[in-house]
Each structure stands twice: as C-alpha cells, then as structure tokens.
C-alpha positions as CSV (number, residue, x, y, z in Angstrom):
1,X,-23.5,-28.4,-31.6
2,X,-21.3,-26.9,-34.6
3,X,-21.8,-23.2,-33.2
4,X,-20.9,-24.4,-29.6
5,X,-17.7,-25.8,-30.8
6,X,-16.9,-22.9,-32.9
7,X,-17.6,-20.5,-29.7
8,X,-15.4,-22.8,-27.7
9,X,-12.6,-22.9,-30.6
10,X,-12.7,-18.9,-30.6
11,X,-12.6,-18.3,-26.7
12,X,-9.5,-20.9,-26.5
13,X,-7.9,-19.4,-29.2
14,X,-8.5,-15.8,-27.6
15,X,-6.3,-17.0,-24.7
16,X,-4.1,-19.4,-26.1
17,X,-2.6,-17.3,-29.4
18,X,-1.4,-14.0,-27.6
19,X,0.0,-16.4,-24.6
20,X,2.0,-18.6,-27.3
21,X,3.6,-15.2,-28.8
22,X,4.2,-14.1,-25.2
23,X,6.0,-17.5,-24.3
24,X,8.1,-17.0,-27.6
25,X,9.4,-13.7,-27.4
26,X,9.9,-14.1,-23.3
27,X,12.2,-17.0,-24.0
28,X,14.1,-15.5,-27.0
29,X,15.2,-12.6,-24.6
30,X,14.9,-13.9,-20.9
31,X,16.3,-17.5,-21.4
32,X,20.0,-16.6,-20.8
33,X,18.9,-15.4,-17.3
34,X,19.9,-17.5,-14.4
35,X,17.2,-18.8,-12.5
36,X,15.3,-22.1,-10.9
37,X,14.0,-25.0,-12.8
38,X,10.5,-24.8,-13.6
39,X,8.3,-27.4,-11.2
40,X,5.2,-27.3,-13.0
41,X,4.5,-27.1,-16.6
42,X,1.1,-25.1,-16.0
43,X,2.1,-23.1,-12.8
44,X,5.9,-22.9,-13.5
45,X,7.3,-21.6,-10.4
46,X,4.2,-19.6,-9.4
47,X,3.2,-22.1,-6.7
48,X,6.7,-22.3,-4.6
49,X,6.4,-18.1,-4.6
50,X,3.0,-17.9,-3.8
51,X,3.2,-20.8,-1.0
52,X,6.6,-19.3,0.5
53,X,5.9,-17.8,4.3
54,X,6.9,-13.9,4.3
55,X,8.6,-14.6,0.9
56,X,11.6,-16.3,1.9
57,X,12.0,-18.1,-1.4
58,X,12.8,-14.8,-2.8
59,X,15.9,-14.6,-0.4
60,X,16.9,-18.0,-1.4
61,X,16.8,-17.4,-5.2
62,X,18.3,-14.0,-4.6
63,X,21.2,-15.8,-2.7
64,X,21.6,-18.4,-5.5
65,X,20.6,-16.7,-8.6
66,X,21.6,-13.1,-8.3
67,X,19.7,-9.8,-8.2
68,X,17.8,-10.8,-11.6
69,X,16.4,-14.0,-11.6
70,X,14.3,-15.5,-14.2
71,X,11.3,-18.0,-13.1
72,X,8.4,-19.6,-15.0
73,X,5.1,-18.1,-14.8
74,X,2.1,-19.4,-16.3
75,X,2.2,-21.9,-19.0
76,X,6.1,-21.5,-18.6
77,X,6.1,-17.8,-19.7
78,X,9.5,-16.4,-18.1
79,X,9.2,-13.5,-15.4
80,X,11.8,-11.5,-13.6
81,X,12.3,-11.4,-10.1
82,X,14.2,-7.9,-9.7
83,X,16.7,-7.1,-6.7
84,X,18.9,-4.7,-8.2
85,X,19.0,-1.1,-7.2
86,X,19.5,0.5,-10.3
87,X,17.0,-1.9,-12.2
88,X,14.2,-1.1,-9.7
89,X,15.1,2.7,-9.7
90,X,14.6,2.5,-13.6
91,X,11.1,0.5,-13.4
92,X,9.5,2.4,-10.7
93,X,10.4,6.1,-12.4
94,X,9.4,5.1,-15.5
95,X,5.9,4.3,-14.4
96,X,4.2,4.8,-17.6
97,X,6.2,2.4,-19.4
98,X,6.3,0.2,-16.2
99,X,2.4,-0.4,-15.0
100,X,0.7,-3.1,-12.9
101,X,-0.4,-6.1,-15.0
102,X,-4.0,-6.0,-15.9
103,X,-5.1,-8.9,-14.1
104,X,-3.5,-7.4,-10.7
105,X,-5.0,-3.7,-11.6
106,X,-8.5,-5.0,-12.5
107,X,-8.3,-7.1,-9.1
108,X,-7.4,-4.1,-7.2
109,X,-9.9,-1.9,-8.8
110,X,-12.8,-4.3,-7.2
111,X,-12.0,-2.6,-3.9
112,X,-10.1,0.3,-4.4
113,X,-12.1,1.4,-7.5
114,X,-10.6,4.0,-10.2
115,X,-8.4,5.6,-7.6
116,X,-4.7,6.6,-7.6
117,X,-3.2,3.2,-6.8
118,X,-4.9,1.4,-9.5
119,X,-5.2,3.9,-12.7
120,X,-2.3,4.1,-15.1
121,X,-0.9,6.5,-17.6
122,X,-2.3,10.1,-18.3
123,X,-5.2,9.4,-15.9
124,X,-3.0,8.7,-13.0
125,X,-0.7,11.7,-13.8
126,X,-3.6,13.6,-13.8
127,X,-4.9,12.3,-10.4
128,X,-1.4,12.4,-8.7
129,X,-0.8,16.4,-9.9
130,X,-4.3,16.8,-8.0
131,X,-3.9,15.1,-4.9
132,X,-0.3,16.4,-4.7
133,X,-1.9,19.7,-3.1
134,X,-3.0,17.8,-0.5
135,X,0.1,16.2,0.8
136,X,2.3,19.8,0.7
137,X,4.4,20.7,3.3
138,X,1.9,22.9,5.3
139,X,-0.5,20.2,5.4
140,X,1.8,17.6,6.8
141,X,3.1,19.9,9.4
142,X,-0.8,20.1,10.4
143,X,-1.1,16.5,10.2
144,X,1.0,15.9,12.9
145,X,-0.7,17.3,15.5
146,X,-3.7,15.0,14.6
147,X,-1.7,11.5,14.6
148,X,-0.7,13.0,18.6
149,X,-4.2,13.9,19.4
150,X,-5.2,10.2,18.1
151,X,-2.3,8.4,19.8
152,X,-3.1,10.1,23.2
153,X,-6.7,9.1,22.8
154,X,-5.7,5.7,22.5
155,X,-3.3,6.1,25.6
156,X,-6.1,7.2,27.7
157,X,-8.1,4.5,26.6
158,X,-5.6,2.0,27.3
159,X,-4.9,3.2,30.5
160,X,-8.6,3.3,31.4
161,X,-8.9,-0.5,30.2
162,X,-6.2,-1.6,32.6
163,X,-7.6,0.4,35.5
164,X,-10.4,-1.4,35.0
165,X,-9.3,-4.5,35.1
166,X,-8.8,-6.6,38.4
167,X,-5.7,-8.8,38.2
168,X,-4.6,-8.6,34.5
169,X,-6.5,-6.9,31.5
170,X,-6.4,-8.0,27.8
171,X,-5.8,-5.5,25.3
172,X,-6.7,-5.7,21.8
173,X,-3.7,-3.9,20.4
174,X,-3.7,-4.1,16.6
175,X,-7.5,-3.1,16.9
176,X,-7.2,0.1,18.7
177,X,-4.4,1.2,16.5
178,X,-6.4,0.0,13.6
179,X,-8.9,2.7,14.5
180,X,-6.6,5.1,15.6
181,X,-4.8,5.2,12.5
182,X,-7.9,5.3,10.7
183,X,-8.9,8.4,12.7
184,X,-5.9,10.2,12.1
185,X,-5.4,9.8,8.7
186,X,-8.8,10.9,8.0
187,X,-10.8,8.0,6.9
188,X,-13.5,7.3,9.2
189,X,-14.5,7.9,12.7
190,X,-15.3,5.0,14.9
191,X,-15.0,3.9,18.7
192,X,-11.5,2.1,19.0
193,X,-12.5,0.2,21.9
194,X,-15.8,-2.7,22.0
195,X,-16.5,-1.1,25.7
196,X,-15.2,2.7,25.4
197,X,-17.6,5.6,24.0
198,X,-14.3,7.6,23.0
199,X,-14.9,8.1,19.3
200,X,-12.1,8.9,16.8
201,X,-13.6,11.6,14.6
202,X,-12.8,12.1,10.9
203,X,-10.8,15.5,10.6
204,X,-7.1,15.6,8.9
205,X,-7.3,15.2,5.3
206,X,-10.9,15.6,4.8
207,X,-11.2,18.4,7.1
208,X,-14.8,17.7,8.4
209,X,-16.0,15.3,11.1
210,X,-18.2,12.1,10.8
211,X,-21.0,11.5,13.2
212,X,-19.8,9.9,16.0
213,X,-20.5,5.8,15.6
214,X,-21.7,3.7,18.2
215,X,-18.4,2.0,20.1
216,X,-20.1,-1.7,19.9
217,X,-19.0,-2.7,16.5
218,X,-21.8,-5.2,16.1
219,X,-24.1,-2.3,16.0
220,X,-22.2,-0.5,13.4
221,X,-22.6,-1.8,9.8
222,X,-19.7,-0.2,8.2
223,X,-17.4,-0.9,11.4
224,X,-18.4,-4.3,10.8
225,X,-18.4,-4.6,7.1
226,X,-14.5,-2.7,7.1
227,X,-13.5,-5.4,9.8
228,X,-14.9,-8.6,7.7
229,X,-12.8,-6.8,4.5
230,X,-9.9,-6.6,6.7
231,X,-9.9,-10.1,7.7
232,X,-10.3,-11.6,4.3
233,X,-6.9,-13.6,3.5
234,X,-4.6,-12.2,1.0
235,X,-5.5,-13.9,-2.6
236,X,-2.7,-15.7,-4.3
237,X,-1.4,-14.2,-7.4
238,X,-2.6,-17.4,-9.1
239,X,-6.1,-17.2,-8.4
240,X,-6.1,-13.6,-9.6
241,X,-4.4,-15.0,-12.9
242,X,-7.1,-17.4,-13.2
243,X,-9.8,-14.7,-12.4
244,X,-8.6,-12.3,-15.1
245,X,-7.9,-15.6,-17.8
246,X,-11.4,-17.0,-17.1
247,X,-13.5,-14.2,-15.7
248,X,-17.2,-16.1,-15.8
249,X,-16.7,-18.2,-12.8
250,X,-15.5,-15.2,-10.6
251,X,-18.5,-15.9,-8.5
252,X,-16.9,-19.4,-7.5
253,X,-13.3,-18.4,-7.4
254,X,-14.0,-15.4,-5.4
255,X,-17.0,-15.7,-2.7
256,X,-15.7,-12.7,-1.2
257,X,-17.1,-10.3,-4.2
258,X,-20.2,-9.7,-2.4
259,X,-18.7,-8.5,1.0
260,X,-16.0,-6.4,-1.3
261,X,-19.1,-4.7,-3.7
262,X,-21.1,-3.9,0.2
263,X,-18.2,-2.2,1.3
264,X,-17.1,-0.3,-1.8
265,X,-20.5,1.1,-2.0
266,X,-20.5,2.2,1.7
267,X,-17.2,3.9,1.4
268,X,-18.4,5.7,-2.2
269,X,-21.6,6.6,-0.6
270,X,-19.7,8.1,2.5
271,X,-17.6,10.2,-0.2
272,X,-20.8,11.3,-1.9
273,X,-22.4,12.7,1.1
274,X,-19.0,14.6,1.7
275,X,-18.6,15.7,-1.7
276,X,-22.2,17.1,-2.0
277,X,-21.5,18.9,1.2
278,X,-18.5,20.5,0.1
279,X,-19.8,21.4,-3.5
280,X,-22.4,23.2,-2.0
281,X,-20.2,25.1,0.3
282,X,-17.6,26.0,-2.3
283,X,-20.5,27.1,-5.1
284,X,-22.0,29.4,-2.3
285,X,-18.4,30.9,-1.7
286,X,-18.6,31.7,-5.6
287,X,-21.7,33.1,-5.5
288,X,-21.0,35.4,-2.7
289,X,-18.3,37.2,-5.1
290,X,-15.2,35.5,-3.6
291,X,-13.2,33.1,-5.0
292,X,-13.6,29.4,-4.6
293,X,-12.1,28.4,-1.0
294,X,-8.5,28.1,-0.9
295,X,-8.8,25.1,1.4
296,X,-6.4,22.6,0.4
297,X,-8.3,19.3,2.7
298,X,-8.7,16.3,0.6
299,X,-12.4,17.0,-0.1
300,X,-11.7,20.5,-1.3
301,X,-9.0,19.4,-3.7
302,X,-11.4,16.6,-5.4
303,X,-14.2,18.6,-5.9
304,X,-12.4,22.0,-7.3
305,X,-10.7,19.8,-9.6
306,X,-14.4,18.5,-10.5
307,X,-16.3,21.7,-10.9
308,X,-13.7,24.6,-11.5
309,X,-14.6,26.1,-14.9
310,X,-10.6,27.0,-15.8
311,X,-9.8,23.6,-15.1
312,X,-8.7,21.9,-18.6
313,X,-11.5,19.2,-19.7
314,X,-8.5,16.7,-19.8
315,X,-7.4,17.8,-15.9
316,X,-10.8,17.8,-14.7
317,X,-12.2,14.9,-12.3
318,X,-15.1,13.4,-13.2
319,X,-17.8,12.1,-10.2
320,X,-16.7,8.8,-10.6
321,X,-13.1,10.0,-10.3
322,X,-13.8,12.2,-7.1
323,X,-16.0,9.1,-5.4
324,X,-13.2,6.5,-6.7
325,X,-10.4,8.4,-4.2
326,X,-12.5,7.5,-1.2
327,X,-11.8,3.8,-0.8
328,X,-8.0,4.1,-2.1
329,X,-7.4,6.5,0.9
330,X,-9.4,4.8,3.4
331,X,-8.0,1.2,2.5
332,X,-4.3,2.6,2.4
333,X,-4.6,4.8,5.4
334,X,-6.4,1.8,7.6
335,X,-3.7,-1.0,7.7
336,X,-0.2,0.1,7.1
337,X,0.3,2.6,10.0
338,X,-1.3,0.1,12.5
339,X,0.0,-2.9,11.3
340,X,3.8,-1.5,11.3
341,X,3.0,0.2,14.9
342,X,1.8,-3.1,16.1
343,X,5.0,-4.8,14.8
344,X,6.8,-2.2,16.6
345,X,5.5,-2.3,19.9
346,X,6.2,-5.9,19.8
347,X,9.8,-5.5,18.7
348,X,10.2,-2.8,21.6
349,X,8.8,-5.4,23.6
350,X,11.1,-8.1,22.6
351,X,14.2,-5.5,23.2
352,X,14.1,-3.8,26.5
353,X,17.4,-2.0,26.2
354,X,16.2,-0.1,22.9
355,X,12.7,0.7,24.4
356,X,14.5,2.4,27.3
357,X,16.9,4.4,24.8
358,X,13.6,5.4,22.9
359,X,11.7,6.3,26.2
360,X,15.1,8.6,27.4
361,X,14.8,10.5,24.1
362,X,11.2,10.8,23.8
363,X,11.1,12.3,27.8
364,X,13.2,15.2,26.3
365,X,10.6,16.3,24.5
366,X,8.4,18.7,27.4
367,X,4.8,18.3,25.4
368,X,2.6,15.5,24.3
369,X,1.9,17.2,20.9
370,X,5.3,18.0,19.1
371,X,5.6,19.9,16.2
372,X,6.5,17.9,13.1
373,X,9.9,20.1,13.5
374,X,10.4,18.9,17.2
375,X,9.3,15.3,15.9
376,X,12.1,15.4,13.0
377,X,14.6,16.3,15.7
378,X,14.4,12.6,17.3
379,X,17.3,10.8,15.6
380,X,16.5,7.7,17.6
381,X,13.1,7.5,16.9
382,X,13.9,8.4,13.3
383,X,15.9,5.2,13.4
384,X,13.3,3.0,15.3
385,X,10.7,3.4,12.7
386,X,13.2,3.2,10.0
387,X,14.2,-0.1,11.2
388,X,10.8,-1.5,11.7
389,X,9.3,-0.6,8.1
390,X,12.9,-2.4,7.0
391,X,11.7,-5.5,9.0
392,X,8.2,-5.4,8.8
393,X,7.4,-4.3,5.4
394,X,3.8,-3.2,5.0
395,X,3.8,-4.1,1.2
396,X,5.8,-7.0,0.8
397,X,6.1,-6.7,-2.9
398,X,4.7,-5.3,-6.2
399,X,4.5,-6.3,-9.9
400,X,5.2,-4.5,-13.2
401,X,4.8,-5.1,-16.5
402,X,6.6,-3.8,-19.5
403,X,4.4,-1.8,-21.6
404,X,7.3,-1.7,-24.6
405,X,10.6,-3.2,-25.3
406,X,12.9,-1.8,-22.9
407,X,16.4,-1.8,-21.8
408,X,16.6,-1.7,-18.1
409,X,20.2,-0.9,-16.9
410,X,21.6,-3.0,-13.7
411,X,23.9,-1.9,-10.9
412,X,25.4,-5.4,-10.6
413,X,26.3,-7.2,-13.9
414,X,25.8,-10.9,-14.0
415,X,27.0,-13.7,-15.8
416,X,24.2,-15.4,-17.9
417,X,23.7,-19.2,-19.0
418,X,25.6,-18.0,-22.5
419,X,28.6,-17.3,-20.8
420,X,28.5,-13.7,-21.2
421,X,28.6,-10.7,-18.6
422,X,25.1,-8.6,-19.1
423,X,25.2,-5.2,-17.6
424,X,21.7,-4.9,-18.4
425,X,18.5,-6.6,-19.3
426,X,16.5,-6.5,-22.4
427,X,12.6,-7.3,-21.6
428,X,10.2,-7.8,-24.3
429,X,6.8,-6.2,-24.4
430,X,4.4,-7.8,-21.7
431,X,7.2,-9.2,-19.5
432,X,6.1,-9.4,-15.7
433,X,8.7,-8.4,-13.1
434,X,8.2,-8.8,-9.3
435,X,9.9,-6.4,-7.1
436,X,10.2,-8.4,-3.7
437,X,10.3,-5.6,-1.3
438,X,10.6,-8.0,1.8
439,X,13.4,-9.9,0.4
440,X,15.4,-6.5,-0.3
441,X,15.0,-5.4,3.3
442,X,16.7,-8.8,4.2
443,X,19.2,-8.9,1.7
444,X,22.6,-9.8,3.5
445,X,24.6,-8.0,1.1
446,X,22.9,-4.8,2.2
447,X,22.3,-5.3,5.7
448,X,24.6,-7.9,7.0
449,X,24.4,-11.2,8.3
450,X,21.7,-10.3,11.2
451,X,19.6,-8.9,8.4
452,X,16.4,-10.8,9.8
453,X,17.0,-9.3,13.5
454,X,15.6,-6.2,14.8
455,X,18.9,-4.1,15.4
456,X,19.5,-0.5,16.6
457,X,23.3,0.2,16.9
458,X,23.3,3.9,16.6
459,X,23.3,4.0,12.9
460,X,20.9,5.3,10.6
461,X,19.3,2.7,8.5
462,X,18.3,3.4,4.8
463,X,14.5,3.3,4.0
464,X,14.3,0.8,1.3
465,X,10.6,1.1,-0.7
466,X,8.2,0.2,2.4
467,X,5.4,1.3,0.4
468,X,4.5,0.8,-3.4
469,X,3.1,3.9,-4.5
470,X,6.4,4.6,-6.4
471,X,6.9,7.3,-6.6
472,X,5.2,8.0,-3.0
473,X,2.7,11.2,-2.9
474,X,5.2,12.3,-0.2
475,X,8.0,10.3,1.5
476,X,7.3,12.0,4.9
477,X,3.6,11.3,4.9
478,X,4.2,7.4,4.8
479,X,6.5,8.0,7.5
480,X,5.0,10.6,9.8
481,X,1.7,8.5,11.4
482,X,3.8,5.7,12.5
483,X,6.2,8.1,14.0
484,X,3.1,10.3,15.6
485,X,1.9,7.2,17.1
486,X,5.3,5.6,18.4
487,X,6.1,9.3,20.0
488,X,3.4,8.5,22.2
489,X,3.0,4.5,22.9
490,X,6.5,4.0,24.5
491,X,6.0,7.0,26.6
492,X,2.5,5.8,28.2
C-alpha cells in the first residue's frame, strides 16, 4: 500500500511540478496581454475555443482584444492566439525555435509517422533538404499534365454517370475529387466511381503504377480503410492534451487507434514494396557501370538518400525515415485539394456570374492539357483559386511552442493591461501559441466588411497561409493541384 501511494505521489509530482513552473513563468511574462476571462479552472478557455464552429471564437477575440490575445489553457497556463502578420512570419520562419508542441507532434505521428510534417529540428532540415528535389520546377511542370489527365478522367466519368441516369443522377462530387486528387498527387490508384471500372493509377511523384484496384470499395481493403480514416471526426485539442498528460488510458480515450494502426501498416507496406523495387533497380544501374539513376521521382530520391555511399551519415535517411514519408504524402495529398475543389464548385454554383467569367477565360485555352505556363497565364483562374483558399482554408490553424525564451516583434503594437504600449511580446520557454489561419482569412481589417463572402471583383487577393507546411516545400505545388482540377471542371 505504501509503495502504491509513493508511486502515485511520484507520478502526480511528475505532472504537477513542471506544470506549476510553466504556469508561473507564463503569468510573469504574459499577464499584461489583453484577453478573455477564463471560464474554467481546469480547461481555461479551451472549451470555448474547441467548441467554436469554424473557429469563429478566434474572430471574436481578435476583434475585441487585437492581434495578440492571451487565453487560458490547461490549469490556467497562459497561451497566445496570434494573428499579427510580423509575429506569424517570425514564428513560422524560425522553425527550430518554434516547433509543434510535443502532444500535437506525438498525436500526428500516430497516423503520419516520423515524416516531414511531424519531425522537428535537424531531422526536419535533413528530410526537407532531400524532398526539395522532388519539388523542383521541372518536376512541377511535369506534374501539371498529370493533374489534367486525372481531371479529364473524372470529367468523362461524371459525363457517363449523368448520361446513364434516366431523369436525374446523384453524383458524389467529394468522393470523385478525393480519388482524382489522390491519383494525381501520386498516392494510390483506385477507382473513382462506385460503379465504374475506371481507375486512377499512381504516376506522378512516385513515378510508377500501382496495380489497378477494384472499383467496389467494399472489396478493396485499402480503399475501405482509408475512407474510414478520413471520415473520423477531428479530435479536440483538449482530448489530445489529456492523452499526452495521461498516456495510460489511450485505448479508452481513442477508440480509433486500431483503425489508424491498420491504415499506417497498409501505407508503409505499399512504401516498402515500392522502395524494394526501386532499390533493386538503382543497384542494377550501379553494377552495370553507370551512375545511379538521376531520376527525381519521390521513391528514387528517398532510396538514394538511404543507399548512396557518398551521402554523409547524418544526412542519410534510415529505412524507417524512408517508409515514414509515405503516410505523410498519402494523407497530405488526399483531402486538401479535393476539399478545396469541392468548395470551389459549390461557390461557383452560388455565383453564376463568376462561373461564366471563369468559363470564358478557360475556353481561351485551345487544349484540354495546357502547360504550366499556360495555366499560370490565366489571371481569373488564379483569383478564383486564391479566393477559395482564403475562404475555405484546408488547414484552419496550427500550434507552435517556444523552445526557448524569445522576443516576438509585432507589426501592430497594442496597449497592455499595464497601460504601456507593446511593440513586441516576450514569450517564456514552453509558451504555446495558436495561429488561426481561418480567422486571419476572415479578418475585416485585411479583407473588408464582406470578408465571409466569396468575392471576385477583378482584384488579385493575397494568399495567406492556406497550408501549415511552413515554410512550404513549394508554394506553387500547393496551388497547382486545385488549379489543374478547376481548369477542367467548369469547362466540363
């Protein structure tokens, strides 16, 4: 009994003492920043933040308190909600000083493994340096044709589905775009229609084809599993934090772990097969007296970083590092493009004048597969895509924690509760900062009074942080998939 009591006391101290020190430091440095009153001793303002639909509470706090807002976190720890442009630039460009909190990183890694999105520090720099080769201008130009190929396949499928209907036909637009974007970005090949034999095969990025998968999702274990994973509700940060502080009851708090683990095993298994084939091919090239293949497709770049003898040890990827990239790119390439394109079709349906003007511009291109240069020369398409990414941001927010004490500069000074004007914010080590992209994109100070409306008034809008790959591997690669899909959808 005494031993059990001692163990419980030690465990409690392990949680409470660091938390108490963090609370003390945060109050000493951040208490002068304006913000809402705490509504819960245990959860602070987290319940309000997590329960707010589409992050509307961030809009309210930003309008009421300014571009830097102090909010109460777990057990009254002070956190920051930051929408100041200069502060955000400082945080996201100093990505070794401001990283994802450990509880967020660990939770993401359960599905994304130790890939580019979840690793930090030197490991992140190494992986990003290697993967930058995949996103060079030549690779992106080559990708443009693939996005159009998949858009054309999807267009033809939808035409055949509507022609087969008698009076009316119901089309699952999101499902079709999910499969098209998945195939175009190079993540997996699977049928894009429940009743169609049409398959989207893996080509771009991986530079190889999967075997054609059956169009019936019920008979396709991989497709069925991934559909279940993508339909899981997003977990609130409160639950994620509780799982980090109290890891023992994970199986109770997170009943989806078996499904997640099954999906990860499948994605890594696909990666292992592709890596083995590519490794054998590259080694054959070397044995034949030639240089290792100069291909810069996704798998080739990863395998060469793993096996090439001239790569220094600290810059070489382990087998686990290589396989961890597959879940990252399958997940990252799946929902962002398809969700944004679905919203774009919806907004165009609500704004016929915009649809007409976009259609007129697209018909000036006299080919179904324009080059990237031709695509980039369409200003109205560019405006539509950017406006959609503003209004329907794929990643609504991101969280960072300060790895050391730092002074964050501000674009807009504020008057603190101490009566002084603050031109910067001093943050102690361990401070958690939320960057609400959605709130920034709806800021009336930036976009005007009609900020929540889909607008096209002939003015190029500024694209503000639609993705949390900050800094992104390649900005145009975030823009290109949707532009490629939209280049065909309104025409069809």
